[in-house]
C-alpha positions in Angstrom: 0.0 0.0 0.0 1.3 3.4 -0.9 1.1 6.2 1.7 0.7 9.9 1.0 0.8 12.3 3.9 -0.1 16.0 3.7 1.7 18.1 6.4 -0.4 21.3 6.7 0.0 24.5 8.5 -3.8 24.5 8.9 -5.9 23.5 11.9 -5.5 20.0 13.3 -9.3 19.9 13.7 -9.5 19.3 9.9 -7.3 16.2 10.0 -8.6 13.3 8.0 -7.4 9.9 6.8 -8.8 7.5 4.2 -7.8 4.4 2.3 -8.7 4.2 -1.3 -7.7 2.6 -4.6 -6.3 4.6 -7.6 -5.5 2.8 -10.9 -5.5 -0.5 -9.1 -3.1 0.7 -6.4 -4.2 0.9 -2.8 -3.4 4.1 -1.0 -3.4 5.4 2.5 -4.0 9.2 2.4 -3.7 11.3 5.5 -3.7 15.0 6.3 -1.9 16.2 9.5 -2.4 19.8 10.6 0.2 21.6 12.7 -2.0 24.6 13.7 0.4 27.1 12.1 3.5 25.7 13.7 6.2 25.6 11.0 8.8 24.0 13.3 6.4 21.1 14.0 5.7 20.7 10.2 9.4 20.4 9.5 9.8 18.0 12.4 7.0 15.7 11.1 8.4 15.7 7.6 11.9 14.7 8.9 10.3 12.0 11.1 8.4 10.5 8.1 11.0 11.1 5.4 11.7 7.9 3.5 8.8 6.1 5.2 6.1 7.4 3.0 5.7 7.6 -0.8 5.0 11.3 -1.1 4.4 14.4 1.0 1.9 17.1 0.3 2.7 20.6 1.7 -0.5 22.1 2.8 -1.5 25.6 4.1 1.3 27.2 2.2 2.6 27.3 -1.4 6.2 26.9 -2.4 5.7 29.4 -5.2 2.9 31.8 -6.3 2.6 32.8 -10.0 1.6 35.8 -12.0 2.3 36.2 -15.7 5.3 34.1 -16.6 7.0 34.5 -13.2 7.2 32.4 -10.1 7.7 33.9 -6.7 9.2 31.8 -3.8 7.5 32.1 -0.4 10.3 32.5 2.1 8.8 30.4 4.9 7.9 27.6 2.5 11.5 26.9 1.5 12.7 25.2 4.7 9.6 23.1 4.8 10.2 21.7 1.4 13.9 21.2 2.2 13.1 19.1 5.2 12.2 16.1 2.9 15.5 14.6 1.7 14.3 11.1 0.5 10.5 11.4 -0.1 9.2 13.7 -2.8 7.2 16.7 -1.5 4.7 18.8 -3.6 2.6 21.8 -2.9 -0.2 21.2 -5.4 1.2 23.6 -8.0 1.4 20.8 -10.7 -2.3 20.1 -10.3 -3.3 23.8 -10.1 -1.6 24.3 -13.5 -3.2 21.1 -15.1 -6.2 19.7 -13.4 -7.8 23.1 -12.6 -7.5 24.2 -16.2 -9.1 20.9 -17.2 -11.9 21.5 -14.7 -12.8 24.9 -16.3 -13.0 23.2 -19.7 -15.2 20.4 -18.2 -17.6 22.9 -16.6 -18.1 24.7 -19.9 -18.1 21.9 -22.4 -19.4 18.9 -20.5 -21.5 20.4 -17.7 -22.8 23.2 -19.8 -22.1 26.1 -17.4 -22.1 29.3 -19.5 -18.9 30.7 -18.1 -18.6 33.3 -20.8 -21.7 35.0 -19.4 -20.7 34.8 -15.7 -19.0 37.1 -13.2 -16.3 35.3 -11.3 -14.5 36.4 -8.1 -11.2 34.6 -8.0 -10.1 35.3 -4.4 -6.4 34.8 -5.2 -5.2 34.4 -8.7 -1.5 34.1 -7.8 -2.5 31.0 -5.8 -4.8 29.6 -8.6 -3.1 31.0 -11.7 -4.0 28.1 -14.0 -7.7 28.4 -13.0 -7.7 32.1 -13.5 -6.0 31.8 -16.9 -8.5 29.2 -18.0 -11.5 31.3 -16.8 -10.1 34.3 -18.8 -9.7 32.1 -21.9 -13.4 31.1 -21.9 -14.5 34.7 -21.5 -15.6 34.9 -17.9 -15.7 38.4 -16.4 -13.2 38.2 -13.6 -12.5 40.1 -10.4 -9.2 39.1 -8.9 -9.1 39.5 -5.2 -5.4 39.2 -4.4 -5.0 42.6 -2.8 -8.4 42.2 -1.0 -8.1 38.7 0.4 -4.3 38.4 0.9 -3.3 41.9 1.9 -6.7 43.3 3.2 -6.6 46.2 0.7 -10.1 46.8 -0.9 -8.7 47.1 -4.4 -10.2 44.7 -7.0 -8.0 43.8 -10.0 -9.9 43.3 -13.3 -7.3 41.5 -15.5 -4.4 39.1 -15.3 -2.3 41.7 -17.0 -2.9 44.2 -14.2 -2.2 41.4 -11.7 1.2 40.8 -13.4 2.1 44.5 -13.1 1.1 44.5 -9.4 3.0 41.3 -8.7 6.2 42.5 -10.3 6.1 45.6 -8.0 5.2 44.0 -4.6 5.5 40.2 -4.8 9.2 40.1 -4.0 8.5 42.0 -0.8 5.2 40.3 0.1 6.8 36.8 -0.3 9.2 37.6 2.5 6.4 38.1 5.0 5.3 35.4 7.5 2.6 33.2 6.0 0.4 33.9 9.0 0.1 37.5 7.7 -1.0 36.4 4.3 -3.1 33.3 4.7 -5.4 31.9 7.5 -3.5 29.1 9.3 -4.2 27.2 12.5 -7.0 28.5 14.5 -7.7 31.3 12.1 -9.2 28.7 9.7 -12.1 28.3 12.1 -13.1 32.0 12.1 -15.4 33.8 9.7 -15.5 37.6 9.8 -18.0 38.8 7.1 -16.3 41.5 5.2 -15.9 42.8 1.6 -19.5 41.5 1.0 -19.8 43.6 -2.2 -17.3 41.4 -4.1 -19.1 38.2 -3.0 -22.6 39.5 -4.0 -21.7 40.8 -7.4 -20.2 37.5 -8.5 -22.0 34.4 -9.9 -19.0 32.2 -9.1 -16.6 32.5 -6.2 -13.5 30.6 -7.0 -10.2 29.7 -5.3 -8.8 28.5 -2.0 -11.6 27.6 0.4 -9.9 29.3 3.4 -9.6 32.5 1.5 -13.3 32.2 0.5 -14.5 31.3 4.0 -12.4 34.0 5.7 -14.7 36.9 5.0 -17.8 35.2 3.5 -21.2 36.9 4.3 -24.1 35.1 6.0 -26.0 34.9 2.7 -24.7 33.6 -0.6 -27.9 32.8 -2.2 -27.6 31.3 -5.7 -23.8 31.4 -5.8 -21.5 28.7 -7.2 -18.4 27.9 -5.1 -15.4 26.6 -7.1 -12.8 25.4 -4.7 -11.3 22.3 -3.0 -10.4 21.0 0.5 -13.9 21.1 2.0 -15.2 18.9 4.8 -18.7 17.7 5.4 -19.1 20.6 8.0 -18.0 23.1 5.3 -20.6 21.8 2.9 -23.3 22.2 5.6 -22.1 25.8 6.2 -22.4 26.6 2.5 -25.9 25.1 2.4 -27.0 27.3 5.3 -25.7 30.3 3.5 -27.8 29.5 0.4 -25.0 28.4 -1.9 -26.6 26.9 -5.0 -23.7 24.7 -6.3 -20.4 23.4 -5.0 -17.6 22.4 -7.4 -14.4 20.9 -6.0 -11.5 20.4 -8.4 -10.4 17.3 -6.4 -12.8 14.3 -5.9 -14.6 13.5 -2.7 -13.0 10.7 -0.7 -15.1 9.5 2.3 -17.0 12.8 2.7 -13.9 15.0 2.2 -12.3 16.8 -0.8 -8.6 16.8 -0.1 -6.3 19.6 -1.2 -4.4 19.8 -4.5 -1.2 19.1 -2.7 -2.6 15.7 -1.5 -3.8 14.6 -4.9 -0.6 15.7 -6.6 1.2 13.5 -4.0 -1.0 10.6 -5.2 0.0 11.3 -8.8 3.7 11.5 -7.9 3.4 8.2 -6.0 1.9 6.6 -9.2 4.4 8.1 -11.6 7.2 6.1 -13.0 9.7 9.0 -13.0 11.2 11.3 -10.3 9.1 14.3 -9.4 11.5 16.8 -10.8 11.1 15.2 -14.3 7.3 15.2 -14.3 5.8 17.4 -16.9 2.3 18.8 -17.4 1.7 16.1 -20.0 2.6 13.4 -17.4 0.0 14.8 -15.0 -2.6 15.1 -17.7 -1.9 11.5 -18.8 -2.4 10.2 -15.3 -5.6 12.3 -14.9 -7.0 10.9 -18.1 -6.2 7.3 -17.0 -7.9 8.0 -13.7 -11.0 9.5 -15.5 -10.6 12.4 -13.1 -13.7 14.6 -13.0 -14.6 17.4 -10.6 -17.1 16.9 -7.8 -20.2 18.8 -8.6 -22.9 19.0 -5.9 -26.2 20.9 -6.3 -26.9 22.3 -2.8 -30.0 24.3 -3.4 
């Protein structure tokens, strides 16, 4: 049995473990939250290094992207370096392949008229593949990177503008502690309704669930949420707020949609080449063989 473990800076209250089968191979998949403790995350990785088939790095990206550039998050680097034997991934490979594929599926197979819809992407540097794909199908996007990451109520209306902003501030912002940029640990349990205007003017609210949840208003009637990493409790919370449709880019496993870092770890464990040699085509080939389709749940 192959074992994939996600070490996350998120809340330990969201920990989950399942056993499943992928392409005929049995898997044990586990998520371990460290409540924002980077030293604990590094310690766990060192303890399990060489004993598992792949690590996922959750609650933090190694890189964020805008335009053709990648920006390294300072606090992520030592976490990634802690794994000497076992490959470690942050989900970036799936964000750039699977999430593009999901947008195409929603438009062409599910029949969602994305070209006529307003989409709030809470952080496009975190979901650049998704944002690019939405732009390609003609969705009217609001990019919330300054709003949801930095707390500045300044919406961005195009990926080109995001690229200009990222060139100016990303090298500085990426040096900040992750706790200033993203809800980790206990902060993942808290919802403080704010920036309601940007939620209400959108037909689809897309991106990382913790960014979405961080400020979401009490009422989201008729909205579609496009995200991942949701628990059964999260789904119930969205139903109570009137959300019409939930789409997760990763499949549901025993009542839970794991993060892209976890599912990328599964693909890495299945691949027949080292992680640093895997290409977008390799990921897409594995996804095709798995018949990977998004989870779509009509809530209202």
